[in-house]
Backbone as XML, in Angstrom:
<?xml version="1.0"?>
<chain id="A" units="angstrom">
  <residue number="1" name="MET">
    <atom name="N" x="88.497" y="107.055" z="117.601"/>
    <atom name="CA" x="89.775" y="107.024" z="116.975"/>
    <atom name="C" x="90.258" y="108.423" z="116.334"/>
  </residue>
  <residue number="2" name="LYS">
    <atom name="N" x="91.469" y="108.867" z="116.794"/>
    <atom name="CA" x="91.916" y="110.085" z="116.322"/>
    <atom name="C" x="92.614" y="109.920" z="114.922"/>
  </residue>
  <residue number="3" name="VAL">
    <atom name="N" x="92.462" y="110.630" z="113.945"/>
    <atom name="CA" x="92.728" y="110.641" z="112.596"/>
    <atom name="C" x="93.484" y="112.083" z="112.350"/>
  </residue>
  <residue number="4" name="GLY">
    <atom name="N" x="94.499" y="112.017" z="111.327"/>
    <atom name="CA" x="94.960" y="113.125" z="110.609"/>
    <atom name="C" x="93.842" y="114.227" z="109.916"/>
  </residue>
  <residue number="5" name="LYS">
    <atom name="N" x="94.395" y="115.459" z="109.647"/>
    <atom name="CA" x="93.254" y="116.265" z="109.134"/>
    <atom name="C" x="93.165" y="115.865" z="107.617"/>
  </residue>
  <residue number="6" name="LYS">
    <atom name="N" x="94.181" y="115.496" z="106.893"/>
    <atom name="CA" x="94.393" y="115.228" z="105.469"/>
    <atom name="C" x="93.337" y="113.881" z="105.221"/>
  </residue>
  <residue number="7" name="TYR">
    <atom name="N" x="93.647" y="112.960" z="106.198"/>
    <atom name="CA" x="92.745" y="111.844" z="106.153"/>
    <atom name="C" x="91.361" y="111.936" z="106.346"/>
  </residue>
  <residue number="8" name="ALA">
    <atom name="N" x="90.870" y="112.824" z="107.115"/>
    <atom name="CA" x="89.506" y="113.104" z="107.563"/>
    <atom name="C" x="89.021" y="113.828" z="106.448"/>
  </residue>
  <residue number="9" name="GLU">
    <atom name="N" x="89.752" y="114.656" z="105.748"/>
    <atom name="CA" x="89.143" y="115.452" z="104.643"/>
    <atom name="C" x="89.077" y="114.487" z="103.383"/>
  </residue>
  <residue number="10" name="SER">
    <atom name="N" x="90.067" y="113.461" z="103.183"/>
    <atom name="CA" x="89.978" y="112.656" z="102.030"/>
    <atom name="C" x="88.645" y="111.634" z="102.249"/>
  </residue>
  <residue number="11" name="VAL">
    <atom name="N" x="88.440" y="111.318" z="103.452"/>
    <atom name="CA" x="87.226" y="110.285" z="103.797"/>
    <atom name="C" x="85.874" y="110.847" z="103.303"/>
  </residue>
  <residue number="12" name="LYS">
    <atom name="N" x="85.884" y="112.172" z="103.503"/>
    <atom name="CA" x="84.698" y="112.769" z="103.217"/>
    <atom name="C" x="84.166" y="112.951" z="101.746"/>
  </residue>
  <residue number="13" name="SER">
    <atom name="N" x="85.130" y="112.594" z="100.710"/>
    <atom name="CA" x="84.822" y="112.746" z="99.382"/>
    <atom name="C" x="84.329" y="111.401" z="98.820"/>
  </residue>
  <residue number="14" name="TYR">
    <atom name="N" x="84.104" y="110.513" z="99.534"/>
    <atom name="CA" x="83.404" y="109.425" z="98.858"/>
    <atom name="C" x="82.415" y="108.702" z="99.842"/>
  </residue>
  <residue number="15" name="GLU">
    <atom name="N" x="81.480" y="107.921" z="99.297"/>
    <atom name="CA" x="80.754" y="107.150" z="100.170"/>
    <atom name="C" x="81.160" y="105.709" z="100.351"/>
  </residue>
  <residue number="16" name="HIS">
    <atom name="N" x="81.103" y="105.322" z="101.657"/>
    <atom name="CA" x="81.798" y="104.051" z="102.094"/>
    <atom name="C" x="80.975" y="102.737" z="101.676"/>
  </residue>
  <residue number="17" name="SER">
    <atom name="N" x="79.691" y="102.922" z="101.476"/>
    <atom name="CA" x="78.839" y="101.926" z="101.315"/>
    <atom name="C" x="78.458" y="101.613" z="99.673"/>
  </residue>
  <residue number="18" name="LYS">
    <atom name="N" x="78.883" y="102.758" z="99.023"/>
    <atom name="CA" x="78.677" y="102.530" z="97.459"/>
    <atom name="C" x="79.872" y="101.907" z="96.897"/>
  </residue>
  <residue number="19" name="ALA">
    <atom name="N" x="79.440" y="100.910" z="95.713"/>
    <atom name="CA" x="80.303" y="100.345" z="94.879"/>
    <atom name="C" x="80.599" y="101.314" z="93.551"/>
  </residue>
  <residue number="20" name="TYR">
    <atom name="N" x="81.855" y="101.702" z="93.553"/>
    <atom name="CA" x="82.214" y="102.464" z="92.403"/>
    <atom name="C" x="82.665" y="101.842" z="91.214"/>
  </residue>
  <residue number="21" name="ASP">
    <atom name="N" x="82.333" y="102.356" z="89.958"/>
    <atom name="CA" x="83.050" y="101.752" z="88.737"/>
    <atom name="C" x="84.499" y="102.152" z="88.752"/>
  </residue>
  <residue number="22" name="THR">
    <atom name="N" x="85.316" y="101.375" z="87.953"/>
    <atom name="CA" x="86.674" y="101.495" z="87.823"/>
    <atom name="C" x="87.131" y="103.034" z="87.726"/>
  </residue>
  <residue number="23" name="ALA">
    <atom name="N" x="86.587" y="103.483" z="86.597"/>
    <atom name="CA" x="87.152" y="104.861" z="86.322"/>
    <atom name="C" x="86.868" y="105.757" z="87.333"/>
  </residue>
  <residue number="24" name="GLU">
    <atom name="N" x="85.602" y="105.731" z="87.869"/>
    <atom name="CA" x="85.314" y="106.745" z="89.041"/>
    <atom name="C" x="86.224" y="106.494" z="90.221"/>
  </residue>
  <residue number="25" name="ALA">
    <atom name="N" x="86.266" y="105.151" z="90.425"/>
    <atom name="CA" x="87.176" y="104.903" z="91.848"/>
    <atom name="C" x="88.820" y="105.431" z="91.715"/>
  </residue>
  <residue number="26" name="VAL">
    <atom name="N" x="89.129" y="105.294" z="90.414"/>
    <atom name="CA" x="90.458" y="105.589" z="90.269"/>
    <atom name="C" x="90.638" y="107.291" z="90.364"/>
  </residue>
  <residue number="27" name="ASN">
    <atom name="N" x="89.658" y="107.919" z="89.825"/>
    <atom name="CA" x="89.628" y="109.507" z="89.827"/>
    <atom name="C" x="89.499" y="109.989" z="91.297"/>
  </residue>
  <residue number="28" name="ILE">
    <atom name="N" x="88.769" y="109.382" z="92.294"/>
    <atom name="CA" x="88.485" y="109.630" z="93.486"/>
    <atom name="C" x="89.896" y="109.249" z="94.179"/>
  </residue>
  <residue number="29" name="THR">
    <atom name="N" x="90.626" y="108.300" z="93.861"/>
    <atom name="CA" x="91.751" y="107.785" z="94.559"/>
    <atom name="C" x="92.764" y="108.937" z="94.075"/>
  </residue>
  <residue number="30" name="LEU">
    <atom name="N" x="92.944" y="109.396" z="92.777"/>
    <atom name="CA" x="93.846" y="110.303" z="92.391"/>
    <atom name="C" x="93.689" y="111.677" z="93.113"/>
  </residue>
  <residue number="31" name="ASN">
    <atom name="N" x="92.384" y="112.131" z="93.206"/>
    <atom name="CA" x="92.052" y="113.398" z="93.686"/>
    <atom name="C" x="92.210" y="113.393" z="95.298"/>
  </residue>
  <residue number="32" name="THR">
    <atom name="N" x="92.274" y="112.299" z="95.985"/>
    <atom name="CA" x="92.342" y="112.287" z="97.386"/>
    <atom name="C" x="93.922" y="112.035" z="97.772"/>
  </residue>
  <residue number="33" name="ALA">
    <atom name="N" x="94.861" y="111.883" z="96.877"/>
    <atom name="CA" x="96.141" y="111.495" z="97.332"/>
    <atom name="C" x="96.599" y="112.484" z="97.991"/>
  </residue>
  <residue number="34" name="LYS">
    <atom name="N" x="97.254" y="112.539" z="99.162"/>
    <atom name="CA" x="98.050" y="113.566" z="99.924"/>
    <atom name="C" x="99.407" y="113.223" z="100.060"/>
  </residue>
  <residue number="35" name="ALA">
    <atom name="N" x="99.758" y="112.034" z="99.973"/>
    <atom name="CA" x="101.230" y="111.704" z="100.429"/>
    <atom name="C" x="102.183" y="112.217" z="99.311"/>
  </residue>
  <residue number="36" name="LYS">
    <atom name="N" x="103.348" y="112.284" z="99.738"/>
    <atom name="CA" x="104.558" y="112.528" z="98.994"/>
    <atom name="C" x="105.272" y="111.621" z="98.262"/>
  </residue>
  <residue number="37" name="PHE">
    <atom name="N" x="104.750" y="110.322" z="98.297"/>
    <atom name="CA" x="105.199" y="109.141" z="97.790"/>
    <atom name="C" x="104.063" y="108.526" z="96.914"/>
  </residue>
  <residue number="38" name="ASP">
    <atom name="N" x="104.420" y="107.247" z="96.163"/>
    <atom name="CA" x="103.382" y="106.809" z="95.366"/>
    <atom name="C" x="102.563" y="105.870" z="96.265"/>
  </residue>
  <residue number="39" name="GLU">
    <atom name="N" x="101.158" y="106.112" z="96.254"/>
    <atom name="CA" x="100.268" y="105.461" z="97.288"/>
    <atom name="C" x="100.001" y="104.195" z="96.587"/>
  </residue>
  <residue number="40" name="THR">
    <atom name="N" x="99.521" y="103.265" z="97.406"/>
    <atom name="CA" x="98.918" y="101.916" z="96.944"/>
    <atom name="C" x="97.372" y="101.745" z="96.920"/>
  </residue>
  <residue number="41" name="ILE">
    <atom name="N" x="96.846" y="101.078" z="95.754"/>
    <atom name="CA" x="95.477" y="100.810" z="95.678"/>
    <atom name="C" x="95.242" y="99.420" z="95.913"/>
  </residue>
  <residue number="42" name="GLU">
    <atom name="N" x="94.201" y="99.193" z="96.806"/>
    <atom name="CA" x="94.022" y="97.791" z="97.094"/>
    <atom name="C" x="92.649" y="97.510" z="96.230"/>
  </residue>
  <residue number="43" name="LEU">
    <atom name="N" x="92.650" y="96.427" z="95.641"/>
    <atom name="CA" x="91.583" y="96.072" z="94.726"/>
    <atom name="C" x="90.922" y="94.686" z="95.157"/>
  </residue>
  <residue number="44" name="HIS">
    <atom name="N" x="89.497" y="94.620" z="95.339"/>
    <atom name="CA" x="88.764" y="93.551" z="95.607"/>
    <atom name="C" x="87.997" y="92.940" z="94.446"/>
  </residue>
  <residue number="45" name="VAL">
    <atom name="N" x="87.993" y="91.883" z="94.051"/>
    <atom name="CA" x="87.327" y="91.359" z="92.830"/>
    <atom name="C" x="86.667" y="90.056" z="93.061"/>
  </residue>
  <residue number="46" name="ARG">
    <atom name="N" x="85.486" y="90.124" z="92.736"/>
    <atom name="CA" x="84.649" y="88.810" z="92.999"/>
    <atom name="C" x="84.739" y="88.292" z="91.578"/>
  </residue>
  <residue number="47" name="LEU">
    <atom name="N" x="85.334" y="86.999" z="91.466"/>
    <atom name="CA" x="85.488" y="86.439" z="90.085"/>
    <atom name="C" x="84.476" y="85.464" z="89.924"/>
  </residue>
  <residue number="48" name="GLY">
    <atom name="N" x="83.677" y="84.878" z="90.953"/>
    <atom name="CA" x="82.729" y="84.049" z="90.694"/>
    <atom name="C" x="83.288" y="82.465" z="90.720"/>
  </residue>
  <residue number="49" name="VAL">
    <atom name="N" x="84.575" y="82.485" z="91.041"/>
    <atom name="CA" x="85.197" y="81.042" z="90.884"/>
    <atom name="C" x="85.154" y="80.287" z="92.211"/>
  </residue>
  <residue number="50" name="ASP">
    <atom name="N" x="84.826" y="79.128" z="91.976"/>
    <atom name="CA" x="84.630" y="78.387" z="93.447"/>
    <atom name="C" x="86.013" y="77.509" z="93.590"/>
  </residue>
  <residue number="51" name="PRO">
    <atom name="N" x="86.699" y="77.869" z="94.521"/>
    <atom name="CA" x="87.993" y="77.349" z="94.654"/>
    <atom name="C" x="87.889" y="75.659" z="95.164"/>
  </residue>
  <residue number="52" name="ALA">
    <atom name="N" x="86.777" y="75.255" z="95.515"/>
    <atom name="CA" x="86.674" y="73.852" z="95.921"/>
    <atom name="C" x="86.372" y="72.924" z="94.605"/>
  </residue>
  <residue number="53" name="ARG">
    <atom name="N" x="86.123" y="73.474" z="93.627"/>
    <atom name="CA" x="85.899" y="72.894" z="92.389"/>
    <atom name="C" x="87.087" y="72.412" z="91.715"/>
  </residue>
  <residue number="54" name="GLN">
    <atom name="N" x="87.284" y="71.271" z="91.431"/>
    <atom name="CA" x="88.476" y="70.605" z="90.785"/>
    <atom name="C" x="89.056" y="71.442" z="89.469"/>
  </residue>
  <residue number="55" name="THR">
    <atom name="N" x="88.051" y="71.716" z="88.676"/>
    <atom name="CA" x="88.210" y="72.357" z="87.345"/>
    <atom name="C" x="88.791" y="73.755" z="87.372"/>
  </residue>
  <residue number="56" name="SER">
    <atom name="N" x="88.720" y="74.445" z="88.731"/>
    <atom name="CA" x="89.237" y="75.741" z="88.642"/>
    <atom name="C" x="90.645" y="75.693" z="88.815"/>
  </residue>
  <residue number="57" name="ARG">
    <atom name="N" x="91.435" y="74.400" z="89.152"/>
    <atom name="CA" x="92.745" y="74.416" z="89.284"/>
    <atom name="C" x="93.392" y="74.407" z="87.973"/>
  </residue>
  <residue number="58" name="CYS">
    <atom name="N" x="92.564" y="74.080" z="86.911"/>
    <atom name="CA" x="93.009" y="74.101" z="85.600"/>
    <atom name="C" x="93.277" y="75.399" z="84.903"/>
  </residue>
  <residue number="59" name="ALA">
    <atom name="N" x="92.939" y="76.358" z="85.509"/>
    <atom name="CA" x="92.816" y="77.688" z="84.895"/>
    <atom name="C" x="94.266" y="78.152" z="84.545"/>
  </residue>
  <residue number="60" name="ALA">
    <atom name="N" x="95.271" y="77.610" z="85.626"/>
    <atom name="CA" x="96.758" y="78.059" z="85.167"/>
    <atom name="C" x="97.401" y="77.363" z="84.098"/>
  </residue>
  <residue number="61" name="PHE">
    <atom name="N" x="96.664" y="76.511" z="83.392"/>
    <atom name="CA" x="97.180" y="75.658" z="82.317"/>
    <atom name="C" x="96.702" y="75.914" z="81.094"/>
  </residue>
  <residue number="62" name="SER">
    <atom name="N" x="97.447" y="76.177" z="80.173"/>
    <atom name="CA" x="97.006" y="76.591" z="78.707"/>
    <atom name="C" x="97.267" y="75.474" z="77.871"/>
  </residue>
  <residue number="63" name="SER">
    <atom name="N" x="96.886" y="75.741" z="76.481"/>
    <atom name="CA" x="96.935" y="74.719" z="75.585"/>
    <atom name="C" x="98.211" y="74.887" z="74.626"/>
  </residue>
  <residue number="64" name="PHE">
    <atom name="N" x="99.081" y="75.796" z="75.026"/>
    <atom name="CA" x="100.319" y="75.941" z="74.236"/>
    <atom name="C" x="101.185" y="74.626" z="74.459"/>
  </residue>
  <residue number="65" name="PRO">
    <atom name="N" x="101.923" y="74.408" z="73.403"/>
    <atom name="CA" x="102.865" y="73.235" z="73.521"/>
    <atom name="C" x="103.833" y="73.217" z="74.543"/>
  </residue>
  <residue number="66" name="THR">
    <atom name="N" x="104.247" y="74.426" z="74.988"/>
    <atom name="CA" x="105.247" y="74.564" z="76.034"/>
    <atom name="C" x="104.824" y="74.433" z="77.448"/>
  </residue>
  <residue number="67" name="ALA">
    <atom name="N" x="103.426" y="74.472" z="77.297"/>
    <atom name="CA" x="102.720" y="74.483" z="78.847"/>
    <atom name="C" x="102.968" y="73.121" z="79.595"/>
  </residue>
  <residue number="68" name="PRO">
    <atom name="N" x="103.031" y="73.176" z="80.951"/>
    <atom name="CA" x="103.159" y="71.851" z="81.717"/>
    <atom name="C" x="101.921" y="71.168" z="81.464"/>
  </residue>
  <residue number="69" name="ALA">
    <atom name="N" x="102.084" y="69.905" z="81.865"/>
    <atom name="CA" x="100.992" y="68.961" z="81.796"/>
    <atom name="C" x="99.737" y="69.350" z="82.628"/>
  </residue>
  <residue number="70" name="ARG">
    <atom name="N" x="98.624" y="69.062" z="82.274"/>
    <atom name="CA" x="97.479" y="69.456" z="83.017"/>
    <atom name="C" x="97.459" y="68.491" z="84.039"/>
  </residue>
  <residue number="71" name="PRO">
    <atom name="N" x="96.837" y="68.804" z="85.453"/>
    <atom name="CA" x="96.646" y="67.907" z="86.390"/>
    <atom name="C" x="95.446" y="66.847" z="86.034"/>
  </residue>
  <residue number="72" name="ARG">
    <atom name="N" x="95.352" y="65.846" z="86.704"/>
    <atom name="CA" x="94.247" y="64.806" z="86.489"/>
    <atom name="C" x="92.890" y="65.460" z="86.874"/>
  </residue>
  <residue number="73" name="GLY">
    <atom name="N" x="91.899" y="65.277" z="85.800"/>
    <atom name="CA" x="90.611" y="65.817" z="86.147"/>
    <atom name="C" x="90.338" y="67.030" z="85.397"/>
  </residue>
  <residue number="74" name="CYS">
    <atom name="N" x="91.355" y="67.779" z="84.866"/>
    <atom name="CA" x="91.049" y="68.946" z="84.020"/>
    <atom name="C" x="90.295" y="68.613" z="82.759"/>
  </residue>
  <residue number="75" name="SER">
    <atom name="N" x="89.423" y="69.405" z="82.518"/>
    <atom name="CA" x="88.631" y="69.116" z="81.120"/>
    <atom name="C" x="88.785" y="70.339" z="80.299"/>
  </residue>
  <residue number="76" name="LEU">
    <atom name="N" x="89.997" y="70.688" z="80.044"/>
    <atom name="CA" x="90.118" y="72.038" z="79.134"/>
    <atom name="C" x="90.620" y="71.264" z="77.963"/>
  </residue>
</chain>
């Protein structure tokens, strides 16, 4: 696959298989920015939440008086 010179140079500045902490990842991103516009960062986060569990649907509901009613089965 043919890529541009700036892209190829930026790719060399980090390891693909390494998981960076947030501060280090942001520094690498800022240092490799080559575009004349605001670039986008894609973030992947593993929250450890099981979407199949019924209680995970309750996270959007709070205990404030103005909050909507909780769905059936929520144990908050």
